PDB file of N, CA, C, O and CB in Angstrom:
ATOM      1  N   MET A   1       0.846  -1.176   0.000  1.00  0.00           N
ATOM      2  CA  MET A   1       0.000   0.000   0.000  1.00  0.00           C
ATOM      3  C   MET A   1       0.892   1.239   0.000  1.00  0.00           C
ATOM      4  O   MET A   1       1.814   1.352   0.807  1.00  0.00           O
ATOM      5  CB  MET A   1      -0.963  -0.002   1.221  1.00  0.00           C
ATOM      6  N   SER A   2       0.604   2.168  -0.918  1.00  0.00           N
ATOM      7  CA  SER A   2       1.420   3.375  -1.002  1.00  0.00           C
ATOM      8  C   SER A   2       0.890   4.442  -0.054  1.00  0.00           C
ATOM      9  O   SER A   2      -0.308   4.523   0.216  1.00  0.00           O
ATOM     10  CB  SER A   2       1.451   3.908  -2.443  1.00  0.00           C
ATOM     11  N   GLU A   3       1.803   5.248   0.437  1.00  0.00           N
ATOM     12  CA  GLU A   3       1.436   6.346   1.331  1.00  0.00           C
ATOM     13  C   GLU A   3       0.856   7.487   0.499  1.00  0.00           C
ATOM     14  O   GLU A   3       1.434   7.874  -0.516  1.00  0.00           O
ATOM     15  CB  GLU A   3       2.668   6.833   2.160  1.00  0.00           C
ATOM     16  N   GLU A   4      -0.279   8.023   0.927  1.00  0.00           N
ATOM     17  CA  GLU A   4      -0.855   9.185   0.275  1.00  0.00           C
ATOM     18  C   GLU A   4      -0.229  10.438   0.869  1.00  0.00           C
ATOM     19  O   GLU A   4       0.028  10.506   2.071  1.00  0.00           O
ATOM     20  CB  GLU A   4      -2.398   9.206   0.427  1.00  0.00           C
ATOM     21  N   VAL A   5       0.007  11.411   0.031  1.00  0.00           N
ATOM     22  CA  VAL A   5       0.488  12.703   0.496  1.00  0.00           C
ATOM     23  C   VAL A   5      -0.727  13.610   0.620  1.00  0.00           C
ATOM     24  O   VAL A   5      -1.426  13.862  -0.361  1.00  0.00           O
ATOM     25  CB  VAL A   5       1.571  13.310  -0.476  1.00  0.00           C
ATOM     26  N   ILE A   6      -0.972  14.095   1.826  1.00  0.00           N
ATOM     27  CA  ILE A   6      -2.109  14.973   2.077  1.00  0.00           C
ATOM     28  C   ILE A   6      -1.568  16.377   2.315  1.00  0.00           C
ATOM     29  O   ILE A   6      -0.722  16.599   3.182  1.00  0.00           O
ATOM     30  CB  ILE A   6      -2.964  14.476   3.296  1.00  0.00           C
ATOM     31  N   LEU A   7      -2.076  17.317   1.526  1.00  0.00           N
ATOM     32  CA  LEU A   7      -1.582  18.689   1.557  1.00  0.00           C
ATOM     33  C   LEU A   7      -2.643  19.659   2.073  1.00  0.00           C
ATOM     34  O   LEU A   7      -3.822  19.318   2.165  1.00  0.00           O
ATOM     35  CB  LEU A   7      -1.123  19.110   0.169  1.00  0.00           C
ATOM     36  N   LEU A   8      -2.214  20.851   2.401  1.00  0.00           N
ATOM     37  CA  LEU A   8      -3.104  21.919   2.828  1.00  0.00           C
ATOM     38  C   LEU A   8      -4.168  22.157   1.753  1.00  0.00           C
ATOM     39  O   LEU A   8      -3.840  22.317   0.578  1.00  0.00           O
ATOM     40  CB  LEU A   8      -2.306  23.219   3.113  1.00  0.00           C
ATOM     41  N   GLY A   9      -5.440  22.181   2.157  1.00  0.00           N
ATOM     42  CA  GLY A   9      -6.545  22.407   1.232  1.00  0.00           C
ATOM     43  C   GLY A   9      -7.146  21.147   0.648  1.00  0.00           C
ATOM     44  O   GLY A   9      -8.174  21.213  -0.027  1.00  0.00           O
ATOM     45  N   ASP A  10      -6.526  19.995   0.892  1.00  0.00           N
ATOM     46  CA  ASP A  10      -7.053  18.736   0.361  1.00  0.00           C
ATOM     47  C   ASP A  10      -8.326  18.314   1.085  1.00  0.00           C
ATOM     48  O   ASP A  10      -8.433  18.488   2.299  1.00  0.00           O
ATOM     49  CB  ASP A  10      -6.003  17.632   0.472  1.00  0.00           C
ATOM     50  N   PRO A  11      -9.299  17.758   0.347  1.00  0.00           N
ATOM     51  CA  PRO A  11     -10.473  17.168   0.991  1.00  0.00           C
ATOM     52  C   PRO A  11     -10.106  15.787   1.531  1.00  0.00           C
ATOM     53  O   PRO A  11      -9.442  15.008   0.847  1.00  0.00           O
ATOM     54  CB  PRO A  11     -11.670  17.072  -0.004  1.00  0.00           C
ATOM     55  N   VAL A  12     -10.535  15.484   2.750  1.00  0.00           N
ATOM     56  CA  VAL A  12     -10.196  14.211   3.382  1.00  0.00           C
ATOM     57  C   VAL A  12     -11.428  13.586   4.030  1.00  0.00           C
ATOM     58  O   VAL A  12     -12.410  14.263   4.335  1.00  0.00           O
ATOM     59  CB  VAL A  12      -9.086  14.407   4.428  1.00  0.00           C
ATOM     60  N   VAL A  13     -11.344  12.274   4.229  1.00  0.00           N
ATOM     61  CA  VAL A  13     -12.338  11.503   4.978  1.00  0.00           C
ATOM     62  C   VAL A  13     -11.576  10.490   5.819  1.00  0.00           C
ATOM     63  O   VAL A  13     -10.386  10.262   5.601  1.00  0.00           O
ATOM     64  CB  VAL A  13     -13.379  10.794   4.019  1.00  0.00           C
ATOM     65  N   TYR A  14     -12.271   9.877   6.789  1.00  0.00           N
ATOM     66  CA  TYR A  14     -11.646   8.793   7.540  1.00  0.00           C
ATOM     67  C   TYR A  14     -11.455   7.593   6.622  1.00  0.00           C
ATOM     68  O   TYR A  14     -12.239   7.387   5.696  1.00  0.00           O
ATOM     69  CB  TYR A  14     -12.500   8.408   8.779  1.00  0.00           C
ATOM     70  N   ARG A  15     -10.417   6.801   6.876  1.00  0.00           N
ATOM     71  CA  ARG A  15     -10.178   5.582   6.104  1.00  0.00           C
ATOM     72  C   ARG A  15     -11.388   4.662   6.201  1.00  0.00           C
ATOM     73  O   ARG A  15     -12.138   4.704   7.176  1.00  0.00           O
ATOM     74  CB  ARG A  15      -8.905   4.857   6.601  1.00  0.00           C
ATOM     75  N   ASP A  16     -11.570   3.830   5.177  1.00  0.00           N
ATOM     76  CA  ASP A  16     -12.723   2.929   5.114  1.00  0.00           C
ATOM     77  C   ASP A  16     -12.742   1.911   6.244  1.00  0.00           C
ATOM     78  O   ASP A  16     -13.815   1.456   6.641  1.00  0.00           O
ATOM     79  CB  ASP A  16     -12.737   2.207   3.793  1.00  0.00           C
ATOM     80  N   ASP A  17     -11.569   1.542   6.775  1.00  0.00           N
ATOM     81  CA  ASP A  17     -11.530   0.536   7.841  1.00  0.00           C
ATOM     82  C   ASP A  17     -11.820   1.132   9.218  1.00  0.00           C
ATOM     83  O   ASP A  17     -11.836   0.403  10.211  1.00  0.00           O
ATOM     84  CB  ASP A  17     -10.174  -0.147   7.859  1.00  0.00           C
ATOM     85  N   ILE A  18     -12.047   2.426   9.293  1.00  0.00           N
ATOM     86  CA  ILE A  18     -12.386   3.075  10.565  1.00  0.00           C
ATOM     87  C   ILE A  18     -13.880   3.358  10.563  1.00  0.00           C
ATOM     88  O   ILE A  18     -14.361   4.218   9.825  1.00  0.00           O
ATOM     89  CB  ILE A  18     -11.561   4.398  10.779  1.00  0.00           C
ATOM     90  N   ASN A  19     -14.603   2.630  11.390  1.00  0.00           N
ATOM     91  CA  ASN A  19     -16.057   2.774  11.454  1.00  0.00           C
ATOM     92  C   ASN A  19     -16.420   3.513  12.730  1.00  0.00           C
ATOM     93  O   ASN A  19     -16.756   2.906  13.747  1.00  0.00           O
ATOM     94  CB  ASN A  19     -16.767   1.389  11.397  1.00  0.00           C
ATOM     95  N   ASN A  20     -16.345   4.829  12.657  1.00  0.00           N
ATOM     96  CA  ASN A  20     -16.627   5.637  13.842  1.00  0.00           C
ATOM     97  C   ASN A  20     -17.942   6.392  13.722  1.00  0.00           C
ATOM     98  O   ASN A  20     -18.273   7.207  14.583  1.00  0.00           O
ATOM     99  CB  ASN A  20     -15.498   6.615  14.085  1.00  0.00           C
ATOM    100  N   GLY A  21     -18.697   6.125  12.653  1.00  0.00           N
ATOM    101  CA  GLY A  21     -19.971   6.797  12.460  1.00  0.00           C
ATOM    102  C   GLY A  21     -19.847   8.228  11.978  1.00  0.00           C
ATOM    103  O   GLY A  21     -20.846   8.943  11.902  1.00  0.00           O
ATOM    104  N   PHE A  22     -18.647   8.655  11.655  1.00  0.00           N
ATOM    105  CA  PHE A  22     -18.422  10.027  11.195  1.00  0.00           C
ATOM    106  C   PHE A  22     -18.028   9.968   9.727  1.00  0.00           C
ATOM    107  O   PHE A  22     -16.887   9.641   9.401  1.00  0.00           O
ATOM    108  CB  PHE A  22     -17.318  10.751  12.050  1.00  0.00           C
ATOM    109  N   ASP A  23     -18.960  10.280   8.849  1.00  0.00           N
ATOM    110  CA  ASP A  23     -18.739  10.128   7.411  1.00  0.00           C
ATOM    111  C   ASP A  23     -18.627  11.452   6.661  1.00  0.00           C
ATOM    112  O   ASP A  23     -18.766  11.483   5.439  1.00  0.00           O
ATOM    113  CB  ASP A  23     -19.849   9.323   6.820  1.00  0.00           C
ATOM    114  N   GLU A  24     -18.381  12.538   7.376  1.00  0.00           N
ATOM    115  CA  GLU A  24     -18.285  13.857   6.751  1.00  0.00           C
ATOM    116  C   GLU A  24     -16.988  13.992   5.947  1.00  0.00           C
ATOM    117  O   GLU A  24     -16.020  13.265   6.169  1.00  0.00           O
ATOM    118  CB  GLU A  24     -18.362  14.962   7.821  1.00  0.00           C
ATOM    119  N   VAL A  25     -16.997  14.934   5.016  1.00  0.00           N
ATOM    120  CA  VAL A  25     -15.798  15.318   4.276  1.00  0.00           C
ATOM    121  C   VAL A  25     -15.210  16.541   4.971  1.00  0.00           C
ATOM    122  O   VAL A  25     -15.934  17.465   5.342  1.00  0.00           O
ATOM    123  CB  VAL A  25     -16.118  15.613   2.757  1.00  0.00           C
ATOM    124  N   GLY A  26     -13.903  16.537   5.140  1.00  0.00           N
ATOM    125  CA  GLY A  26     -13.232  17.672   5.756  1.00  0.00           C
ATOM    126  C   GLY A  26     -12.190  18.260   4.827  1.00  0.00           C
ATOM    127  O   GLY A  26     -11.846  17.661   3.809  1.00  0.00           O
ATOM    128  N   VAL A  27     -11.691  19.430   5.178  1.00  0.00           N
ATOM    129  CA  VAL A  27     -10.637  20.095   4.413  1.00  0.00           C
ATOM    130  C   VAL A  27      -9.469  20.359   5.353  1.00  0.00           C
ATOM    131  O   VAL A  27      -9.652  20.860   6.463  1.00  0.00           O
ATOM    132  CB  VAL A  27     -11.152  21.428   3.761  1.00  0.00           C
ATOM    133  N   VAL A  28      -8.272  20.019   4.899  1.00  0.00           N
ATOM    134  CA  VAL A  28      -7.067  20.246   5.695  1.00  0.00           C
ATOM    135  C   VAL A  28      -6.796  21.749   5.754  1.00  0.00           C
ATOM    136  O   VAL A  28      -6.639  22.404   4.723  1.00  0.00           O
ATOM    137  CB  VAL A  28      -5.838  19.477   5.096  1.00  0.00           C
ATOM    138  N   VAL A  29      -6.744  22.285   6.977  1.00  0.00           N
ATOM    139  CA  VAL A  29      -6.521  23.727   7.148  1.00  0.00           C
ATOM    140  C   VAL A  29      -5.184  24.042   7.812  1.00  0.00           C
ATOM    141  O   VAL A  29      -4.769  25.201   7.847  1.00  0.00           O
ATOM    142  CB  VAL A  29      -7.644  24.329   7.967  1.00  0.00           C
ATOM    143  N   GLN A  30      -4.505  23.019   8.340  1.00  0.00           N
ATOM    144  CA  GLN A  30      -3.182  23.239   8.933  1.00  0.00           C
ATOM    145  C   GLN A  30      -2.407  21.935   8.861  1.00  0.00           C
ATOM    146  O   GLN A  30      -2.937  20.863   9.155  1.00  0.00           O
ATOM    147  CB  GLN A  30      -3.292  23.745  10.413  1.00  0.00           C
ATOM    148  N   THR A  31      -1.141  22.041   8.466  1.00  0.00           N
ATOM    149  CA  THR A  31      -0.269  20.872   8.402  1.00  0.00           C
ATOM    150  C   THR A  31       0.973  21.140   9.233  1.00  0.00           C
ATOM    151  O   THR A  31       1.140  22.220   9.799  1.00  0.00           O
ATOM    152  CB  THR A  31       0.111  20.531   6.935  1.00  0.00           C
ATOM    153  N   GLY A  32       1.827  20.154   9.294  1.00  0.00           N
ATOM    154  CA  GLY A  32       3.054  20.296  10.076  1.00  0.00           C
ATOM    155  C   GLY A  32       2.953  19.506  11.359  1.00  0.00           C
ATOM    156  O   GLY A  32       2.444  18.385  11.365  1.00  0.00           O
ATOM    157  N   SER A  33       3.433  20.082  12.447  1.00  0.00           N
ATOM    158  CA  SER A  33       3.430  19.361  13.722  1.00  0.00           C
ATOM    159  C   SER A  33       2.024  19.192  14.276  1.00  0.00           C
ATOM    160  O   SER A  33       1.787  18.304  15.094  1.00  0.00           O
ATOM    161  CB  SER A  33       4.295  20.088  14.737  1.00  0.00           C
ATOM    162  N   CYS A  34       1.094  20.024  13.846  1.00  0.00           N
ATOM    163  CA  CYS A  34      -0.300  19.947  14.290  1.00  0.00           C
ATOM    164  C   CYS A  34      -1.171  19.887  13.042  1.00  0.00           C
ATOM    165  O   CYS A  34      -1.306  20.879  12.326  1.00  0.00           O
ATOM    166  CB  CYS A  34      -0.692  21.175  15.207  1.00  0.00           C
ATOM    167  N   PHE A  35      -1.762  18.721  12.782  1.00  0.00           N
ATOM    168  CA  PHE A  35      -2.557  18.497  11.576  1.00  0.00           C
ATOM    169  C   PHE A  35      -4.021  18.764  11.903  1.00  0.00           C
ATOM    170  O   PHE A  35      -4.609  18.053  12.718  1.00  0.00           O
ATOM    171  CB  PHE A  35      -2.363  17.045  11.029  1.00  0.00           C
ATOM    172  N   LYS A  36      -4.624  19.787  11.274  1.00  0.00           N
ATOM    173  CA  LYS A  36      -6.006  20.160  11.596  1.00  0.00           C
ATOM    174  C   LYS A  36      -6.904  20.057  10.372  1.00  0.00           C
ATOM    175  O   LYS A  36      -6.502  20.358   9.248  1.00  0.00           O
ATOM    176  CB  LYS A  36      -6.059  21.582  12.163  1.00  0.00           C
ATOM    177  N   VAL A  37      -8.151  19.615  10.633  1.00  0.00           N
ATOM    178  CA  VAL A  37      -9.153  19.458   9.582  1.00  0.00           C
ATOM    179  C   VAL A  37     -10.416  20.201  10.002  1.00  0.00           C
ATOM    180  O   VAL A  37     -10.861  20.105  11.146  1.00  0.00           O
ATOM    181  CB  VAL A  37      -9.457  17.948   9.309  1.00  0.00           C
ATOM    182  N   LEU A  38     -10.983  20.944   9.056  1.00  0.00           N
ATOM    183  CA  LEU A  38     -12.277  21.583   9.264  1.00  0.00           C
ATOM    184  C   LEU A  38     -13.320  20.693   8.603  1.00  0.00           C
ATOM    185  O   LEU A  38     -13.333  20.538   7.382  1.00  0.00           O
ATOM    186  CB  LEU A  38     -12.310  23.051   8.680  1.00  0.00           C
ATOM    187  N   TRP A  39     -14.196  20.107   9.420  1.00  0.00           N
ATOM    188  CA  TRP A  39     -15.211  19.176   8.935  1.00  0.00           C
ATOM    189  C   TRP A  39     -16.470  19.926   8.527  1.00  0.00           C
ATOM    190  O   TRP A  39     -16.724  21.026   9.018  1.00  0.00           O
ATOM    191  CB  TRP A  39     -15.540  18.127  10.008  1.00  0.00           C
ATOM    192  N   ASN A  40     -17.265  19.335   7.627  1.00  0.00           N
ATOM    193  CA  ASN A  40     -18.535  19.923   7.177  1.00  0.00           C
ATOM    194  C   ASN A  40     -19.374  20.350   8.365  1.00  0.00           C
ATOM    195  O   ASN A  40     -19.522  19.601   9.330  1.00  0.00           O
ATOM    196  CB  ASN A  40     -19.323  18.927   6.308  1.00  0.00           C
ATOM    197  N   GLY A  41     -19.918  21.540   8.298  1.00  0.00           N
ATOM    198  CA  GLY A  41     -20.847  22.008   9.317  1.00  0.00           C
ATOM    199  C   GLY A  41     -20.217  22.466  10.616  1.00  0.00           C
ATOM    200  O   GLY A  41     -20.934  22.842  11.543  1.00  0.00           O
ATOM    201  N   GLU A  42     -18.906  22.444  10.709  1.00  0.00           N
ATOM    202  CA  GLU A  42     -18.240  22.877  11.939  1.00  0.00           C
ATOM    203  C   GLU A  42     -17.553  24.217  11.710  1.00  0.00           C
ATOM    204  O   GLU A  42     -17.167  24.546  10.589  1.00  0.00           O
ATOM    205  CB  GLU A  42     -17.215  21.819  12.414  1.00  0.00           C
ATOM    206  N   HIS A  43     -17.407  24.982  12.781  1.00  0.00           N
ATOM    207  CA  HIS A  43     -16.805  26.305  12.681  1.00  0.00           C
ATOM    208  C   HIS A  43     -15.351  26.344  13.136  1.00  0.00           C
ATOM    209  O   HIS A  43     -14.641  27.312  12.866  1.00  0.00           O
ATOM    210  CB  HIS A  43     -17.603  27.280  13.486  1.00  0.00           C
ATOM    211  N   HIS A  44     -14.909  25.297  13.823  1.00  0.00           N
ATOM    212  CA  HIS A  44     -13.543  25.249  14.337  1.00  0.00           C
ATOM    213  C   HIS A  44     -12.894  23.939  13.896  1.00  0.00           C
ATOM    214  O   HIS A  44     -13.510  22.878  13.995  1.00  0.00           O
ATOM    215  CB  HIS A  44     -13.523  25.385  15.890  1.00  0.00           C
ATOM    216  N   PRO A  45     -11.647  24.008  13.406  1.00  0.00           N
ATOM    217  CA  PRO A  45     -10.964  22.781  12.982  1.00  0.00           C
ATOM    218  C   PRO A  45     -10.607  21.900  14.170  1.00  0.00           C
ATOM    219  O   PRO A  45     -10.465  22.373  15.298  1.00  0.00           O
ATOM    220  CB  PRO A  45      -9.702  23.121  12.194  1.00  0.00           C
ATOM    221  N   ARG A  46     -10.465  20.607  13.891  1.00  0.00           N
ATOM    222  CA  ARG A  46     -10.068  19.628  14.910  1.00  0.00           C
ATOM    223  C   ARG A  46      -8.676  19.094  14.598  1.00  0.00           C
ATOM    224  O   ARG A  46      -8.307  18.922  13.436  1.00  0.00           O
ATOM    225  CB  ARG A  46     -11.092  18.461  14.987  1.00  0.00           C
ATOM    226  N   VAL A  47      -7.918  18.836  15.642  1.00  0.00           N
ATOM    227  CA  VAL A  47      -6.631  18.163  15.487  1.00  0.00           C
ATOM    228  C   VAL A  47      -6.930  16.704  15.151  1.00  0.00           C
ATOM    229  O   VAL A  47      -7.730  16.061  15.829  1.00  0.00           O
ATOM    230  CB  VAL A  47      -5.738  18.290  16.792  1.00  0.00           C
ATOM    231  N   GLN A  48      -6.290  16.184  14.110  1.00  0.00           N
ATOM    232  CA  GLN A  48      -6.539  14.820  13.644  1.00  0.00           C
ATOM    233  C   GLN A  48      -5.236  14.029  13.577  1.00  0.00           C
ATOM    234  O   GLN A  48      -4.150  14.600  13.486  1.00  0.00           O
ATOM    235  CB  GLN A  48      -7.223  14.835  12.266  1.00  0.00           C
ATOM    236  N   ILE A  49      -5.365  12.730  13.621  1.00  0.00           N
ATOM    237  CA  ILE A  49      -4.234  11.828  13.393  1.00  0.00           C
ATOM    238  C   ILE A  49      -4.214  11.533  11.903  1.00  0.00           C
ATOM    239  O   ILE A  49      -5.144  10.928  11.370  1.00  0.00           O
ATOM    240  CB  ILE A  49      -4.346  10.495  14.254  1.00  0.00           C
ATOM    241  N   ILE A  50      -3.159  11.959  11.237  1.00  0.00           N
ATOM    242  CA  ILE A  50      -3.110  11.870   9.781  1.00  0.00           C
ATOM    243  C   ILE A  50      -3.250  10.432   9.277  1.00  0.00           C
ATOM    244  O   ILE A  50      -3.792  10.212   8.194  1.00  0.00           O
ATOM    245  CB  ILE A  50      -1.813  12.463   9.275  1.00  0.00           C
ATOM    246  N   GLY A  51      -2.774   9.459  10.038  1.00  0.00           N
ATOM    247  CA  GLY A  51      -2.860   8.064   9.629  1.00  0.00           C
ATOM    248  C   GLY A  51      -4.269   7.508   9.607  1.00  0.00           C
ATOM    249  O   GLY A  51      -4.494   6.434   9.049  1.00  0.00           O
ATOM    250  N   GLN A  52      -5.222   8.210  10.200  1.00  0.00           N
ATOM    251  CA  GLN A  52      -6.615   7.761  10.197  1.00  0.00           C
ATOM    252  C   GLN A  52      -7.404   8.326   9.020  1.00  0.00           C
ATOM    253  O   GLN A  52      -8.581   8.007   8.850  1.00  0.00           O
ATOM    254  CB  GLN A  52      -7.289   8.155  11.496  1.00  0.00           C
ATOM    255  N   LEU A  53      -6.761   9.162   8.207  1.00  0.00           N
ATOM    256  CA  LEU A  53      -7.455   9.834   7.117  1.00  0.00           C
ATOM    257  C   LEU A  53      -6.943   9.372   5.768  1.00  0.00           C
ATOM    258  O   LEU A  53      -5.850   8.818   5.654  1.00  0.00           O
ATOM    259  CB  LEU A  53      -7.305  11.337   7.241  1.00  0.00           C
ATOM    260  N   ARG A  54      -7.750   9.610   4.754  1.00  0.00           N
ATOM    261  CA  ARG A  54      -7.339   9.403   3.363  1.00  0.00           C
ATOM    262  C   ARG A  54      -7.915  10.546   2.536  1.00  0.00           C
ATOM    263  O   ARG A  54      -8.842  11.235   2.961  1.00  0.00           O
ATOM    264  CB  ARG A  54      -7.820   8.003   2.816  1.00  0.00           C
ATOM    265  N   LEU A  55      -7.354  10.731   1.357  1.00  0.00           N
ATOM    266  CA  LEU A  55      -7.886  11.743   0.455  1.00  0.00           C
ATOM    267  C   LEU A  55      -9.301  11.359   0.040  1.00  0.00           C
ATOM    268  O   LEU A  55      -9.579  10.188  -0.216  1.00  0.00           O
ATOM    269  CB  LEU A  55      -6.978  11.910  -0.785  1.00  0.00           C
ATOM    270  N   ALA A  56     -10.181  12.329  -0.025  1.00  0.00           N
ATOM    271  CA  ALA A  56     -11.553  12.079  -0.467  1.00  0.00           C
ATOM    272  C   ALA A  56     -11.581  11.986  -1.989  1.00  0.00           C
ATOM    273  O   ALA A  56     -10.906  12.748  -2.681  1.00  0.00           O
ATOM    274  CB  ALA A  56     -12.515  13.197   0.035  1.00  0.00           C
ATOM    275  N   ASP A  57     -12.370  11.043  -2.500  1.00  0.00           N
ATOM    276  CA  ASP A  57     -12.571  10.924  -3.939  1.00  0.00           C
ATOM    277  C   ASP A  57     -13.528  12.013  -4.408  1.00  0.00           C
ATOM    278  O   ASP A  57     -14.258  12.591  -3.603  1.00  0.00           O
ATOM    279  CB  ASP A  57     -13.112   9.519  -4.310  1.00  0.00           C
ATOM    280  N   LEU A  58     -13.527  12.291  -5.708  1.00  0.00           N
ATOM    281  CA  LEU A  58     -14.394  13.324  -6.262  1.00  0.00           C
ATOM    282  C   LEU A  58     -15.866  13.046  -5.971  1.00  0.00           C
ATOM    283  O   LEU A  58     -16.619  13.968  -5.659  1.00  0.00           O
ATOM    284  CB  LEU A  58     -14.175  13.439  -7.760  1.00  0.00           C
ATOM    285  N   ASP A  59     -16.285  11.772  -6.071  1.00  0.00           N
ATOM    286  CA  ASP A  59     -17.693  11.457  -5.795  1.00  0.00           C
ATOM    287  C   ASP A  59     -18.049  11.711  -4.334  1.00  0.00           C
ATOM    288  O   ASP A  59     -19.191  12.057  -4.030  1.00  0.00           O
ATOM    289  CB  ASP A  59     -17.991  10.000  -6.153  1.00  0.00           C
ATOM    290  N   GLU A  60     -17.089  11.545  -3.430  1.00  0.00           N
ATOM    291  CA  GLU A  60     -17.323  11.839  -2.014  1.00  0.00           C
ATOM    292  C   GLU A  60     -17.420  13.347  -1.776  1.00  0.00           C
ATOM    293  O   GLU A  60     -18.245  13.806  -0.986  1.00  0.00           O
ATOM    294  CB  GLU A  60     -16.201  11.239  -1.150  1.00  0.00           C
ATOM    295  N   VAL A  61     -16.574  14.108  -2.461  1.00  0.00           N
ATOM    296  CA  VAL A  61     -16.615  15.565  -2.324  1.00  0.00           C
ATOM    297  C   VAL A  61     -17.957  16.087  -2.826  1.00  0.00           C
ATOM    298  O   VAL A  61     -18.570  16.943  -2.189  1.00  0.00           O
ATOM    299  CB  VAL A  61     -15.446  16.230  -3.103  1.00  0.00           C
ATOM    300  N   GLU A  62     -18.413  15.573  -3.963  1.00  0.00           N
ATOM    301  CA  GLU A  62     -19.700  16.002  -4.514  1.00  0.00           C
ATOM    302  C   GLU A  62     -20.858  15.618  -3.603  1.00  0.00           C
ATOM    303  O   GLU A  62     -21.809  16.385  -3.450  1.00  0.00           O
ATOM    304  CB  GLU A  62     -19.909  15.399  -5.898  1.00  0.00           C
ATOM    305  N   ALA A  63     -20.785  14.425  -2.993  1.00  0.00           N
ATOM    306  CA  ALA A  63     -21.852  13.957  -2.105  1.00  0.00           C
ATOM    307  C   ALA A  63     -21.764  14.599  -0.722  1.00  0.00           C
ATOM    308  O   ALA A  63     -22.755  14.646   0.006  1.00  0.00           O
ATOM    309  CB  ALA A  63     -21.797  12.438  -1.974  1.00  0.00           C
ATOM    310  N   GLY A  64     -20.582  15.091  -0.359  1.00  0.00           N
ATOM    311  CA  GLY A  64     -20.395  15.698   0.956  1.00  0.00           C
ATOM    312  C   GLY A  64     -20.273  14.692   2.074  1.00  0.00           C
ATOM    313  O   GLY A  64     -20.450  15.040   3.242  1.00  0.00           O
ATOM    314  N   GLN A  65     -19.969  13.431   1.734  1.00  0.00           N
ATOM    315  CA  GLN A  65     -19.803  12.403   2.760  1.00  0.00           C
ATOM    316  C   GLN A  65     -18.927  11.268   2.247  1.00  0.00           C
ATOM    317  O   GLN A  65     -18.754  11.088   1.041  1.00  0.00           O
ATOM    318  CB  GLN A  65     -21.167  11.859   3.205  1.00  0.00           C
ATOM    319  N   ARG A  66     -18.384  10.515   3.183  1.00  0.00           N
ATOM    320  CA  ARG A  66     -17.543   9.366   2.864  1.00  0.00           C
ATOM    321  C   ARG A  66     -18.391   8.276   2.230  1.00  0.00           C
ATOM    322  O   ARG A  66     -19.516   8.020   2.659  1.00  0.00           O
ATOM    323  CB  ARG A  66     -16.827   8.833   4.128  1.00  0.00           C
ATOM    324  N   ILE A  67     -17.844   7.639   1.210  1.00  0.00           N
ATOM    325  CA  ILE A  67     -18.479   6.493   0.574  1.00  0.00           C
ATOM    326  C   ILE A  67     -17.538   5.320   0.767  1.00  0.00           C
ATOM    327  O   ILE A  67     -16.458   5.275   0.177  1.00  0.00           O
ATOM    328  CB  ILE A  67     -18.784   6.754  -0.955  1.00  0.00           C
ATOM    329  N   ILE A  68     -17.952   4.362   1.602  1.00  0.00           N
ATOM    330  CA  ILE A  68     -17.102   3.204   1.881  1.00  0.00           C
ATOM    331  C   ILE A  68     -17.205   2.241   0.712  1.00  0.00           C
ATOM    332  O   ILE A  68     -18.290   1.803   0.330  1.00  0.00           O
ATOM    333  CB  ILE A  68     -17.508   2.504   3.218  1.00  0.00           C
ATOM    334  N   LYS A  69     -16.054   1.929   0.161  1.00  0.00           N
ATOM    335  CA  LYS A  69     -16.004   1.069  -1.016  1.00  0.00           C
ATOM    336  C   LYS A  69     -15.778  -0.375  -0.615  1.00  0.00           C
ATOM    337  O   LYS A  69     -14.983  -0.666   0.278  1.00  0.00           O
ATOM    338  CB  LYS A  69     -14.906   1.527  -1.972  1.00  0.00           C
ATOM    339  N   ASN A  70     -16.478  -1.267  -1.275  1.00  0.00           N
ATOM    340  CA  ASN A  70     -16.318  -2.696  -1.056  1.00  0.00           C
ATOM    341  C   ASN A  70     -15.102  -3.147  -1.853  1.00  0.00           C
ATOM    342  O   ASN A  70     -15.071  -2.985  -3.072  1.00  0.00           O
ATOM    343  CB  ASN A  70     -17.607  -3.494  -1.471  1.00  0.00           C
ATOM    344  N   GLU A  71     -14.104  -3.709  -1.185  1.00  0.00           N
ATOM    345  CA  GLU A  71     -12.860  -4.100  -1.856  1.00  0.00           C
ATOM    346  C   GLU A  71     -13.042  -5.253  -2.826  1.00  0.00           C
ATOM    347  O   GLU A  71     -12.162  -5.485  -3.655  1.00  0.00           O
ATOM    348  CB  GLU A  71     -11.825  -4.473  -0.835  1.00  0.00           C
ATOM    349  N   THR A  72     -14.148  -5.986  -2.760  1.00  0.00           N
ATOM    350  CA  THR A  72     -14.357  -7.128  -3.648  1.00  0.00           C
ATOM    351  C   THR A  72     -14.957  -6.712  -4.975  1.00  0.00           C
ATOM    352  O   THR A  72     -15.058  -7.533  -5.886  1.00  0.00           O
ATOM    353  CB  THR A  72     -15.249  -8.151  -2.985  1.00  0.00           C
ATOM    354  N   THR A  73     -15.365  -5.436  -5.108  1.00  0.00           N
ATOM    355  CA  THR A  73     -15.964  -4.999  -6.375  1.00  0.00           C
ATOM    356  C   THR A  73     -14.989  -4.198  -7.183  1.00  0.00           C
ATOM    357  O   THR A  73     -15.319  -3.747  -8.280  1.00  0.00           O
ATOM    358  CB  THR A  73     -17.217  -4.182  -6.130  1.00  0.00           C
TER     359      THR A  73
END
């Protein structure tokens, strides 16, 4: 599995293997030693663990939520 590079301004979602009930799309607003994401509908960014996130696909950005993909299809 290749490492994704996530940059400032990128849309992100939680990885598909993390089922935390939070399927919103967020935007990276700060990188470096403190990685922050502003999630849909929130006014203040949250500090996130970068390893729990992945880049959002275009269909997820358009839908405004994470779409968990079945690996067998």
